[in-house]
N, C-alpha and C positions, 0 to 999 in steps of 0.2 A: 835774759832781754837777747843778746847776742845771739843766741841757738835761735830764738824764735825768728829774728829777723834773718839769718840764714835761710832759715826753711822757707820763708816767704820767697826770698829771692830765687831759691831754686825752682819754689812752685811758679814763680811769674816767668823765669826765664824763659821753659819751654813755647808759653802762651808768646813774648816778645818776640821768640823765632819764628815761631810758627806766622805770626803776624807779619813779619818781615818778609819771611821767603814767599809769602801771596800764595798763589794757585796752585806752583809749581811743586809742593810739597804732595799733594795729591795727584802727580801724576803717575809713580807705581800703581795707585788704586783704581786707575781710570783707563778702561777697556773700550778701544778704538770701536765704532757702530760701524759695520758693514751693511749698506743693501746692496743684495746682487742680482745680476742680468743673467740669465741663464737661457736654453734651450725652451723653459716656457713661455720666456717674453718672445721669444722668436730669432734666437740666434741659430744658426747652421748645425753648430757642433758647439759641446760644452768645454774642449780645450781652446782657451783663446790665447793667443799670441802676439798679439800686434796692437797698439792704439794710438789713434792720430784724432786730432779734432781739428775742423777745416776752419775756413776763414770764416764761415757764417757761425760758427761754434756748433757743428752737428759731428757728435763723436761717431768715427769710425774703429770697428773692432774687427780683427785679423783673427779668425779660428781655421782650425785643421780642415775644416769642410767648409769654407766659403767667407764671405767679407759681409758684413753688416754695416748698416748707416741708422745709427739711433738718435733718438731726439727726447729722449725722457719717456715716450710712451710706445711708440711704436721702432721694430726693428725690420728696415729693408733689408733683402737678402740680395746679394750677386754672387753667382757661381761660375760653370763654366760656361766659356764660348762655347756657342752652337752655330746654326745654319742661320737662325733666325736674329740672333743679338751676338754682339759683341762683347761676351763676358770677361771671366779671368783667365789667363791661360794655364792656371792651377788654383785649386780650391784650398792646397794647403799656403797660408799667407805667413810671411815671416818678419815681415819689417813693412812697416805703411810710415809716409812722410807728407803733410800738408803742403799744398804750394798755394804760394800768392796768388792765382788767379783762381783759385777755389776747387782746385783739381787735387788731385792725390796721386802720389808712385806709391806702387805695389811690388813688393818684393816678394817672390813666391819659393818654393821648396824646390821645385822641378820645369817650373813653366817661365824661367827668367822672369823679368822687370815687364810691368805695362802701366799706362799712365789712364788716369781718368778723367775724361774731357766733362765736366759740367754743363756746358754748353749742347751737347748731344745727348750727354747721358749712356754714352758708350765706353769702353777700354781700347786702348789701342796697345799692343805687344811691341816691343824692340823685340829687334834678331838678336842672336846668340851670335856671335862669333865678329867678325869684321863688320865694322859699322853699329856692332852692337855690346852688349855686356860678354865678359868673359866667359861666364861661366851660367848654366841655369839656376844655381841653387845661390837665391841671393838671401846673406844675412843681414844686411845692416843696412842703413840709408840716413843721411845726415845732410841737413844744410850748408850751404859755405857764405849766406848771408843774403840770399835772396837770388843771387844770379844763376846758382844752378846746384846739383846735390852729388854728395858722394856715394860711392854705391860700393860695397864691402862683398865678395863673392867667394864661392869656394876655391877658386882659381887667381885671386887678383883684387886690385881695387880700379875701377872705372869711375870717372867724371860726367855727370849729363849737363850738357851746355842748355838751360832753359829756353835761353831766348832763340839759338839755331837748333834746338830738340833736336842735337848730336851727341853721342857717346863716345868717348874716345880714351884708352889706358892709360892708366898710371903707372909710372916707374916707381918701383917701391923698392929695389936693391935689394940690401942683404934681409929684407923683411921675408916672411914666409908667405906662399900662396895664398893659405888657408885664410882667410882674414874674417874674423866673427865680430868685431866692433869697430867702427869709425865715428871720430868725434874733432869737431873743428871749434875752437876756444875762440873766445874774444878776444885775444892778443893774435888771431889770426894761425897759430899752430893747430897742425894738424894732425891728429891722435890715431895710430891704427892699434888694435890688438888683436893676436892673431895668435896659431898654434906653438909659435917661439917666443911668447910675450908682448910686451908692449914695445912701441916704435913711435918716436915723434918725428914730423918736417916741421922743424921753423920756420915761420912767417919769414918771405924773404928765400926761403932755401929751396930746391929741389932736391934733398937726399934725404931719407929718413934713416936716423938714428936711435940706438937705446937711450931714453932718459937716463940724466945724472943721477946715481942714487946712491946710497950706502948698501954695506953687506949686510946678512944677515935675514932678516924675515922679511924686509924689503924687499931684497935682491932676491929671496924665495918665489916672491909673488908675483913681482915682475917678469919673473922666468917660467912661469905656470901659464896656460892657455888663458887669455885674456878675451873675457866676453862682454864686460860691459865698461864704458869709458862715460864719466860726465864733470861737468863744471858747476862749482856751485855759486851763490849770489856775491861770496867774498874772495872768487876767484881759486878757490880749493879743488883740485883735483882729483875725481875719486874713480877709482879702478878697483876693479871686481874680477877674479880669477875664477877657475875651472874647481879647484880643490883645496886652494889656499887662503879662502877668505877675501876681505878687501883689506886696501890702507889709501891715504890722500895723501896728497901732495899740498902744501901753503902755498900762498901766493906768493912767499917770496923763495920757494923752491926744497924748503926743507918736508924731509917725507914723514909722514907719522902712522902708528898702526893703530888698528881699534883693538883695546882690550876683547880678549876673547876670541875676536873675529879674526885677526891676522896671523897668517901661519897655519902650521897642523896645530889641533886641539889635542895636544898630547899624543898619540898615535892616530886619532882621526883624522879623517880630512875635512874639511867645511864644504857647508853645501855651496855648490855653483852659485854664484852671482849672475845675475839675468840683467840687472838694471838699478839705476839708482834716480833718486826722487827728493828735492829738499821740498819739503811740504810747507815749512816756515823756516824763517832766516834760521840758519845753522841746522836745523834739525832734518834729519836725512832717514830717508828710508832704502832699504837697501831689498831689493827682492832675488830671493835664492829657489833653487829648484828643490822643493822638498823642505824645505824649514820654513816655510812664509818669508814673513816678513821682519827683517832686523832692523831696529830702529838706533840711531845712535845722534850721539850732540856732541861736538868737538870739546872735551876737556871732560867729558862724562867717566865715570870710572867703570862703567860696562855698558852692556847693550839692552834691549828691551825685545821681546820677539811679538809680534802680531801672529798668530796662528790659527786654523781650526779649530776650534773648540766645540765638540760633538751637544754639549750642556746647553749651546749660545748659538741661537739661529741667528746673531746678529754679529758674530765672530766672521773672519776671513773665510768664504765658503772652501776654499781649496789652499794646499801649503806649495804646490809647484805655481811659482809666480814669473811671469815669464817678462813682464812688460809692465811698467808705471808710467804715469800721466796725470800731470796735474792742471786741471782744468783750468778756462780762465773767470768760472766761477767760484775759485776755491776750492774743486774737488778732487782728492786724491782718488784716480783710478787707478786700478791693480788688474791684469789679466793674468785669471789662475786656470789653473784644471779642472776648473766647476765653474765655467763663468765670470764675469766680469764683477769685480766686488768695488763700490763705489763708498764712500767715507766723505764727510767734511772735515779734514783734517785741521781746517783753521778756526771751527767754531771753538771759542773756549768761555760763551756762558754759564752753560750746563755739559753735565755729564749724568751717566747714570752707571749706578753700581746695582752689580745683577750675581744673580747665584753663577758658579761657573766652577771648572773642575781645578782650577788653580784657588784651591780654599784659603791659602793665604794670603790672597788680593780679593776676595771678593766675599759674597754674604751666601749666608746657611740657607737662608728661606727667601722667599720673593715679596711677602707679606710684611711689612716694616708698620708697626703698629704703635710703636712710642719711642722718642729720641730723647736723650740727653747728653749734655756735653759738661765734663765734670770738670774740676778746678784744675786738672792737670793738660787738660785739651783734650782727651781723650771721649769719644764720641760711641755711647752704650745707644746700640739699637736693641729695641725688643721688640719681638716676632712672634708670630705664630707659631704654635705647639710645643709652647715654653721655650724657645731659643731666644739666644741673647748674643749679640756681635759687638766685638770691641774693638772699633777702628781707630788706630793711632797713624795720625799723618804724620807726625813727626818717621816715623819709620817706615810709613808706607805698608803697613802692615794689618792685618784682621784675625784677633782670635775668636773662638767659638765659645760657647757655655751652655750647656743643657741642664735646665730646671730639673728636681727630681721631686722625690717625696708627693707630696700634694700638688706640688706645682707641675706635676710631669703632664705633658702635653697640652699642658694651660696655656692660653695667646697670654702675651706680656703686653698689657695695655698702658704701663705707666710708669716712670721713671724718676728718683730723685735720691739727691744726693746730701745723705744725713750732717749734721753738725760732726762728727766723727769720722767724714770720707768715707764712709760707708754708702753704698749705693742700696738703696731701698728699691725693690722690682713691686709692682702691681700686678698680680693676676687674679688669680682666685683666692683671697688672701694676700698675704704680704710675704718677699723672702728677700734675704738681705745677702749683698755681694761680700765679700773684703776685698778693699781696690787693690792691696797688693798682693795677695795668694789668690784671687779670684774663688775662694772656698765659698759655699754657698750654704748659708742657711734656711731653710723652711718654716714657713708658719711662725713668724716672731712675734706676730698678734694673735694668740690663739682667737681671742673673742671673735674676730673677723671669720672666723671658719673658713667656709668655702665663699666665702661675698667676694664678687669680681669688682675688684678696685680700678675705676676709670681715669681718676686723677691724683698725683700729689703736690705738694708745693710745700716747699721747706719756709716753716717761718719762725724766723731765729731759731729760738730751742723747741719749734714746735712743727710737729708733721701734720697737715692738713690731708685727709684722707677722704675722696670724693666716692662714692660706691652708687648702686643702684637701689641703697635704704639709707642715705642721708649721707651726712659729715660725720666723720671721728676726726677729734683733734688730741693728737699725741704729746705729750709731753716727754721728752729724752733724756729729761731730767732725772726726773722721778716715776715714771711710767704711767703717768695719770692719765686716763682715756676718758676723755667726754664726748657724747653722741648727741647729734641735734638733727632735725630731719623736718620735713612737710609735717603739718598737724592740719586737718580738716578744718574748716570753719577760724583758723585763728591766720589772718592776711599777715601779720608780722612772721610769721614760722617761713623757712625755704618754700621758694615756689615750685620745686619739686624734689622728691629722692634721688629722682636721677640726675647726678652730677657730672657732667661730663669734664670740666675744666676750672681749674682754682686759679685766678691772677690775682697779683697785686697790684692794686692801681692808687699810688700815692700812698697815703695813709689807710687807704681802704683796702676790704678783699671784697672780689667781687666773684660769682659763684654763675658760672653757667650752666643752665638745666635744661631739662626738657619742657617745660613751662615757663620761661623767661629768663631772666638774670635776677639775681638776689644780691643785695649791697650791703656789707657788712660796715657801719663808718666804724666801729669798734673791732681790729681784728679778730678779737678775742669772744665777742660777742656769739651767741646762740642762736638768738630769736629776738625780734624788733627790727627784721629786716627790709629794706625798702625793695619792692619788686616791680620789675619793668615787665612787661608782657606786652603783646599783641591787640590793638584797640580795633575795632572795627571802624572803618570809617576814618580814622588815625595816621594820615600817611607820616607822621612825626614818631610814631610808635615802630616797635619791632614789626618788621614784614612776616616774621613765622616764630612761633615761641621756643622750637627746638634749635635751642643754641651749643655751638659747637667748641666755639675758640672767642678767646679775648686777646687784646693786644695793644698796647698804647707805644706811640711812635715817638720819634724825636721833639716834637712839636707839643707832646702832650696831649695830643687826641687820643682819642679811646675808638677800637673798632671792634666789632663782633661780626662775627660769621655765623650765619642761621641756613636751614634751608631754604629758606625764602629770600636770599640775595645779603649782601655785604652791607652793614651801619658803621656810620660813623657819629659820635657824639665828641665837639668839639670841645666842650669844657665837663670831662666828666665828672668832677667835683661840687658841680654847682647846677642845682637843679632849677627849675625843670629840666626833665632829661627829653630832648626832642634831639632824634636822630634823622642823618642824612642816607638814604638809601641808596643803594647801587646794584644794580641786577644785569641783567642780559642784555636790555636797553642802552645801557650805559656802553658796554662791550666785555664785559665779563664771559667767560667762555660758559660757566654756568653759573645760577641761581644756588646751588646747592655748595654751601663754603664747608670747607673742612678744617684749615688751620692758616693763620696770618703769621706772617713774619715782619718786621722793620729792617731796614737795613741802614747804614751808616751814611746814606744820603738822605734819609728823610721820606723814601718810598716805602710802598707797603707791598708786601709779596704774599699773593693768596692763591692757597689752593683748592680746588673744587676736584668734582666727581669725574671732571674730564678734561684737566689741564690745570694749568699757573699761568698766572695774571698777574701784574705788579701795576699798582695805582700809583700815578706820579704824586707826588708828597707838595707839590705848589699848585699844578693844576688840576690835580684831579685826574688826570686824562687816565686810561686805563687801555693794556698793551698787553697782549695773550703771547706766552711762552710757545715755540712751537719746536718741531725738531731741527729747522733752520738754527736753531740756537744749541741744538743737542739734547731738547728733553724728548726722551722717548717713549715713558712710561704714560702710559695712558689713563690710568683713573686713580684718583685719591680718596679714599672714604672715612681714612683715620683722622684724627686732629695729631698727627705726627709731624712734629717740626720742631727745628733747633736753629741756634743760630752759634758760631765757634768764634773764641776771641778774633779770630782774622776777618771777619768778616762775611766768611762764605755760609751760606743758608742751605738747611738740609730742610728735606721733606720727604717721607715716606707715603711710598702709596702701594698699589697691587701691582707687583710686577719689581719692586726693587727702592731703591734710594736715589734721589735727585740731587744730585751736588751742585748748586748754583753759586758762581763767582760773580757776585753783583759788580766789579769792578770792571769784569771782562768787556771787551770791547773788539766789534769786528775788525779786524784788517783791511787795508783800503783796495777792496774788492771793487771791479765795475758792475756797474748795474746789470745784470741781466740781460739780454733781449728777448722781447717776447717776437718772437719769428714764426714766419711761415716755412714750414719744412717739408710740405709736399702740395701739389695739386693736380687736382682730377677735371678735367674738360671733356665733358662729354665721355667719360669712359675712358681717356687718354690721359697718362699722368705727364704733366711739361719736366724736361730737363729741370737739374738741380740748378744749371746755371741762369735760366731765365724767371726763376722764382723772384715776384716780386720783395724788396726789402721796407721799410718803414715809411709810410707815403708813397709809395711806389705805385704803379698803374698795371694793370691788365686788361687788354683788348679781345674780348671775345669776338669773334665773325658772324654772322648772319645765321648761321646753322648751330651755333653751340651756345645751348642757352641751359645748360647741367653745368652746375660747377661743385665742387669740392674741396676746399681748402682745410689742409692741417695743421694747425698752430699749436706752438710749445713755448712757455718758458726756459730759456737753456739754463738753467741754474740745476737742473737734474735731480733737485731737491724738496724732499716732502709732496710728492704728487697727489698724494690724498687731501692734504692740505693747501693745497691752491685752487683758488675758486676761480672758473673759467667763464665768461660770457662773450656774446658778438651780438652785430646789429649791422643790418644793413641799412643804412638809411634811404628813403626814398622807396624802400620796398617794407622792412620791418616796422611794426608800431612801438616794440620796445625791445629791451634786450635779451635775448635769448641766452637762457643760463645753462651750459654744460653739467649732466648730472654729478654728482660728487663719485668722484672714482670714474669715468668715463673719459676716454679718450677725447679731447678737445679738435673738434671739427667743425666747422660751418658749412651744412651741405642746402644747395638750391637748386629747383628743378623748375624747368618752363619759367626760366628769367624773360620778362619783356625787356625789349629794346629799351635801350637808353644811357644814361648815365648814374652812379649809386656807388657810395663809399661804402665797405665794409669796414667798420669799427672791433678789433680785438681787444681782450681787456684780461688780466689775469690779477686774480688777488690773493698774494701769499701771505699765510699766517708766520708770526716771529717779532720778536722785539725792534728789529732792525730793515725787517721786511718792505718793500716798496711795491707799490700797484703799478704796472706795466702795464702799456698800451700801446696798439701800432695801429694805422690807418692804410687801406689798401685801395685805389681807386678805382673803379671795374666799370667798362665800356664795353655794351650788349650792340654792335651793329645791328641795325635794320635789315629785315628780308625786303626784296627790291617791290613788294607791295606794301612794306611799312614806312619805305622812305618820303620824304616830305614832296620833294616834286611828282611821284607817283601819287600819293593822296591827293596834292592840289590837283592833277589831272583828275584823278578818280572823281575827286567832290566836283571839276566841273562837267565831266560826264553824264553824272548822277544828274546834277541840277539838271541838263540839256534833256538827261532821258524823262527827269520827273516832267520839266514841260512839255515832252511831247506824248508824253502817257497823260498829262492833263488833257492836252488837246484833242488827242484822240479819245477819252475819256469823253471829254464835252462834246464831241462829235456824236460819239454812242449815247450819251445819256440824250441829246437833244431827238435825236430818232428816235431813240426807244420811248422817249417822250410823249413824240409824235405818236406812235404807233399804240402807245398805252390812251392816248387823250382819244384818239378814235375808238379804241376796245371801252373806253369808259362811256363816251358818249352813246355807242351802240349799247351799251349795256345799261346807259340811263333810260334809252327809248324804251328799251324792254321791259325794264324796273317798273317807268312808267304807267307801261300798257298791262304791264303785271298787274301793276296798283291798282290801275281800272278795273282790271278783271278782277280783283279779288275787290274791289270796295263794290263793283258792281254784284257778285258773288254775296257778299255781306250784306247788303242791302237787298236782296232779290229771295222771294218767297220761293223756297224748291220746290214748290207742288204747282205752282201756276204760273212760275216765273214775272209777276209782276212786284211791286216795292213790297218789301213786308213792313211791319209797321213801324218798326225802329225809322226805315229809312223813310218811307211815307211820311211819317210826322214831323221829320226834319225839313225834305222839302217844301210839305205843307208851310211851316215855320215858316219857310222863306219867302214863299207867296204871301202870306199872312204879312209881313213886314214891309213888303215892298210893294203892297198893294194900294194903298195912297188912297187917294177919290175913287179908283177904279173897280168896279162890282168884282167878286168872286165869293164861288158857292163851294161846300162841300156836301156829298151825297154820302149815305151808307146805306149799303145794300144788302138784305138780306135773304138767304135763298128759302124759299117757304119750304116746310115740309122737310129739311132735310133729313131729319135722322128716320122719317121714315123710308126714304131712299139706301140710307147705311142698313135700317133694317132688313128690308125687302130683298134688294139688291148687294148688299153686302158692302164694305168699305172701298174696295177697290172701286166699284160704281161711282161712290159717292167722291173719290179723286177725280175721276173722269169726268164727273160734272162740274166740278171745282174749275177744273181746268178749261173746259169748253165756256162755261160760262166767262169765265176770264177773258179767253178769246173774242167771244162775242162783242165784251165790253170792249176792247180796244180797238177793236174794228169799228168801233161806233165813237172814239173821240177825236179829237184833234191832236196836232201837235202840241204841246205843252200842256196838256193836261194831264193828271197824274192818275195812277189807279193804284191801288196796292191792297193787298190781303189785311184786313183788321184784325181777322182773329176767328177761326173756325170756319162758318159758313159766312159769313161776314164780309162783305168786300168794301171798300171807300176810293171813292172821288174829290178829285179839287181841280176846279174848273176856273181859273182864272179869267178875268175880263167875261165874264156871264155874271146877268143879272138871276134874281130868282126866277123870274120867267121863263128866261133862255137855259138854265138849268133844270128846271123844270120839262122841258121840251127834250133836253137830251136825256134826262133821266124816263123820259118816257119813253122815248125812241128804245132804249135799251132794254126796257121792260116788256116793249113789244117784241122787239127781235128775240127775247130767251123765251118768250112765250112760245113763237114759232118754231123754235128749235129743236131738234127731236136727236135727244144723245142714244145710242145705240151701245148696249153692254150684253153681251153673249145671249145675242137674239132678240134681246127686249129693249122695247122703245120707251126711253125716260122722257116725260116732258117735266120743263120745268118753269115754275113763277118766282119772281123776284119782288118783297117789297123794300119800295125805295125812300127814305127820309133827306127833305134837301133845306140847308141853313144858307141864306147868305149873310157874309162876312158885315155886321157892324162895325162902326168906328171906332177904334179902340178896344177892340174886342177880342181878349186872350184865346188860344187856341182850345184851352181845357172847356171854354165857354162856349166856343163856337162847336165844336163836336158835341159838346151836352146837348145843344138846340137841335142839330141834325139826329141824334139818337133818340131825342123826343118825337121827332117828326117821324121816323123809321116808325116805331112802337105806335104813333097814332096809324100806321098805314097796317101795320100788323090788328090792330082794334078795327079800322074798318073791314077785314076782314081778308086781306092779305092781296099780293097781286094789283099793288096801285102805288102811286107816288102822291107825297103830302109835302109840302112847302110849311118850312116853321114860320112861326108868327115873330 
């Protein structure tokens, strides 16, 4: 009994110790992640030498080929001065110092000291010699608290008074003239590092002396060439040498060495120390020339090295580090020989374990497909190609195993700890690993053959094995194996043969399959399952039938991850099973869920195909992990997840292992500003000192109508995960999104005059990320013709012009109307005459010139209607034997006879009498105001005149006679009757022998 208790205690001690130690136990396994800014980003030279962050948060990068200003997206380069621009006196920049006014001091290798004026955007060089620096080679610059700057040169020490802008030499006494480092601590002591060692001028003193120190290694270091001096937050002074490494001085004056990095390393010299940086309280980064960055925390037994790893693109790009800088957003910057490296040194939420050349502290394979935390706290990682890594957070080491035999190069998809402590490995079939010797035994269940094992769950003495061929239940006590699977037509069998995960939910066992979830009320049952699946039109069912993962949180809620989103069952043991759904609309990074892990605070962590999300256990609000949190693995496609006894969460993905410290919190870092980093007006850039800040204003002249505003969130982190947008109120209808991966710029051309507000927005991704916004008031002055007085005058003149034009138009129209009226009157008269002529022509017989029948009848009808009691007569005349004339003399002679007859008749009539051609050789007369006797007299006169007429045609005389019938109008008699009686009288004349007149009775 005592032995058992002792064994249990020994087994629990590592877990308890691991929990107490917290995230620091992972430190040896954590690889610092660096992003680099090199020549591809626009730097003028790959060897970077100095760093500074100006008042507005922009990063200045000194190189051996010029100076760059970086906003996270763009590098603006400054090079040698020429006749057209006041640039740098030398492109080899050795040191930089940001000034309170937003300017910059630049120390060069051979050109002396220059000062950048942000109001003009130009550099001004200080003289060398009297009134200037003591030498052209400037090694270091240091502030003295805002009033001025210390200048360490190759021949002494100078001081620049920023108020008077004057440089004066400083008496350094016994110190060497070649000074490589200068630093003023918070107490006002001035420290000077040179080729004779370290010197100090205490506050209130004017003399440099060697600091008090013990003999031995400290003395050796302090008498070496000193290139770096820095004070940390606790008042420790760190000193770096050329070949003796580094030491530090406690705030109480005691000197300390750094294990393995103070004095000679045996007979070998240490790498030259170039700079120090306190990345977080107590943790120092030491920049070296050729050995990367040495990290050390006072009290540690050794150091760690951050250096370039050819197998890791995220490692430090170069091992020669000349400068370090801690940015205001928590970034640690390193100037290396292959560009500038940036790392979020304060991110303590997550980090990634990746393959690297340091096999004892890294993974063997980037694809983590299964995870198990055993009873000893060791982490087993199942990987592709039959590899297994064993991570021991206690020792901070990784051991690597490779399966052989039937499992050679087969993916490890599941892991479980058996009752005897051995580790079962699910690949194609099952392998077993001895927990002590790590010896591997393959094919422990031959019946499985080459069946891929997708999931394993230890259930007391049983092992449940999920495959593509259903589930196998193995009794570890007697070796009994039971197989159950999906049976078509049996709704109580497993939902599918593909069983991706098996989970214990209370007293039940839940199976996640390719066709939904199967629930076993009795853990040992092999059929009679309750099956849950997607139901069309039912939003409370599963959103998709392929279920990858299951988890129960601290509140007893069941969560399931599917390829269609995340679902939650508030009471998993109580039907009916009604799920709540969560997808991308609720904030998830993706609907394709791969693994689920609850934490100690009741939150649920979710890995998806393109990231990791966390669901707040109380509010169910969803946030997404991002690069700012230390999450760098892009995709998670396997149900690989586990939780350590200390509460650390592990997710396997494509690219490595993500380690999440759920209790990790961001340090107190100010919110990064969203800043305008450059502005170009009509093709001309504004000086940086004239760039407006948040709620600032920008006034454009009347001829300045094109504007480009470059802006950036100055945390310099995860540019691909920051969504930018902008909107010009008064000009844009909606927000304009900057394309993902594009440089954030707002571009406008042909801006109308007026007042606008440019709104800028940056939405970063991360658990603690905050949306940043900035506004800029923009005024565009009007051109002279756009000004209000000018426009009013123009309106008045326009109105006057309109009135004048209206008057002139009216006069013109009146004159024109009169002319048109005269023309109309003349045309009307002509038209009337033409109409009369037309009417006459229309009513005239063409041959004889008298009325045609239609016109005659119309006129005669008028006579009849208006006759009243007055007499009126009609006479019909017919030429006798007219056919004989046509036959003997021809039709032309007949036509001539008709014309002559009409002419004779017209000579005998009065004005008002009517004559017309009735048809053929017949003519008709209408004699108003004539009685029958009077009409007969007229007819007789016509007959006699015609009889006496001789008509000559082609030498022949033609004599004509005519028969006439006369009818007097009776009262109320119609035209037809009237003509009919005249016609009857005519025929009576014909019957009497022709050439006579007859009056109708």
